[in-house]
Structure formats: structure tokens, C-alpha cells
C-alpha positions as CSV (number, residue, x, y, z in Angstrom):
1,X,87.2,37.8,42.9
2,X,84.0,38.9,44.5
3,X,82.0,42.0,44.0
4,X,79.0,43.9,45.5
5,X,77.2,47.0,44.5
6,X,77.5,49.9,46.9
7,X,76.0,53.4,47.3
8,X,78.9,55.8,47.6
9,X,78.7,59.1,49.5
10,X,80.7,61.6,47.5
11,X,82.0,64.9,49.1
12,X,81.5,67.7,46.6
13,X,83.2,70.5,48.5
14,X,84.4,71.5,52.0
15,X,82.4,70.2,55.0
16,X,81.7,72.6,57.9
17,X,81.4,70.4,61.0
18,X,79.6,73.2,63.0
19,X,77.0,73.6,60.3
20,X,76.7,69.8,60.0
21,X,76.0,69.5,63.7
22,X,73.4,72.3,63.4
23,X,71.6,70.3,60.7
24,X,72.7,72.4,57.7
25,X,73.0,70.4,54.5
26,X,76.6,69.9,53.3
27,X,77.9,69.5,49.7
28,X,77.4,65.7,49.4
29,X,76.2,63.6,46.5
30,X,75.5,59.9,45.7
31,X,77.0,57.6,43.2
32,X,77.0,53.9,42.3
33,X,80.2,52.0,43.2
34,X,81.4,48.4,42.9
35,X,83.3,47.0,45.9
36,X,85.7,44.4,44.7
37,X,87.4,41.8,46.9
38,X,90.2,39.3,46.2
39,X,88.8,36.2,47.9
40,X,92.2,34.4,47.3
41,X,94.1,37.0,49.4
42,X,91.4,37.0,52.0
43,X,91.5,33.2,52.3
44,X,95.3,33.3,52.9
45,X,94.7,35.1,56.2
46,X,92.2,32.5,57.6
47,X,94.9,30.5,59.4
48,X,96.9,33.6,60.6
49,X,96.9,35.2,64.0
50,X,95.8,38.5,62.5
51,X,93.4,37.8,59.5
52,X,92.1,41.4,59.4
53,X,95.3,42.5,57.7
54,X,94.5,40.0,54.8
55,X,90.9,41.2,54.7
56,X,92.2,44.8,54.3
57,X,94.7,43.7,51.6
58,X,92.0,41.9,49.8
59,X,90.2,45.2,49.2
60,X,93.2,47.4,48.6
61,X,94.3,46.7,45.1
62,X,94.4,49.5,42.5
63,X,91.0,49.9,40.7
64,X,89.2,47.8,43.3
65,X,86.5,50.5,43.9
66,X,85.3,51.7,40.5
67,X,82.8,54.6,40.9
68,X,80.1,55.7,38.4
69,X,80.8,58.8,36.3
70,X,77.5,60.4,37.5
71,X,77.0,61.9,40.9
72,X,73.5,62.8,42.1
73,X,73.8,66.0,44.1
74,X,71.1,67.2,46.5
75,X,68.4,69.5,45.0
76,X,69.5,73.0,44.3
77,X,68.7,75.5,47.1
78,X,68.6,72.8,49.8
79,X,69.9,74.5,53.0
80,X,68.9,72.0,55.7
81,X,69.4,68.3,56.1
82,X,66.5,66.3,54.6
83,X,63.5,65.8,56.9
84,X,61.4,62.6,57.1
85,X,59.1,63.8,54.4
86,X,59.9,62.8,50.8
87,X,61.6,65.2,48.4
88,X,61.7,65.2,44.6
89,X,64.7,63.3,43.1
90,X,67.5,65.6,41.8
91,X,68.9,65.3,38.3
92,X,72.2,63.5,37.7
93,X,75.3,65.4,36.7
94,X,78.3,63.7,35.1
95,X,81.7,64.0,36.7
96,X,83.0,65.6,33.5
97,X,80.3,68.3,33.7
98,X,81.3,69.1,37.3
99,X,84.9,69.4,36.3
100,X,84.0,71.7,33.4
101,X,81.9,74.0,35.7
102,X,84.6,74.3,38.3
């Protein structure tokens, strides 16, 4: 078993592709995730003609991508995609709090 930390992009609502193309911020948030891989399954494919299928299977078991309970949404009132200048960090909101407010 192998693992690596990941930064997950979480979709918090519908995405409007036209607005996205125009640079309008979409309902996205960030969360910590843990990408797990079964190296044993992955190694089984090393001698096969199509090892990619084994790589895919090695990451496809139930509970192999646990995600943190907290999602950090963009700052309230943000209407455009972030520019190159820095912005203040937003506050974290738990998944259970998001479910209660829906």
C-alpha cells in the first residue's frame, strides 16, 4: 500500500461553462485528500501487454480516496477568478455545516 497527500478541487454547485470561460468564479472549494494505491495490484500488471489497466485497478478500491471533512470555499462575494495578486485566506467550513445549511 502506498499513499500520497493531494489537494482536492471540490465542486460546491453547478458550473456554468460560459461564465467560466469569461473568467467568472465558479462554486469550487479545496480540501485535503489521501490518494491510496495498491502497489501489489500495480506490480501484477508490469509483465502484461496493457499494464495501465492494473494501474487503474490499483487506485480503484472502495475508500481509496479519503477526503477531509473540511472544504475551504473561496472568499464570500468573489465574482471573478483570482488574479495574480494575493487574496486573504477564507475560513474553513465543515462538510456537515454545508449539509445543514443546504
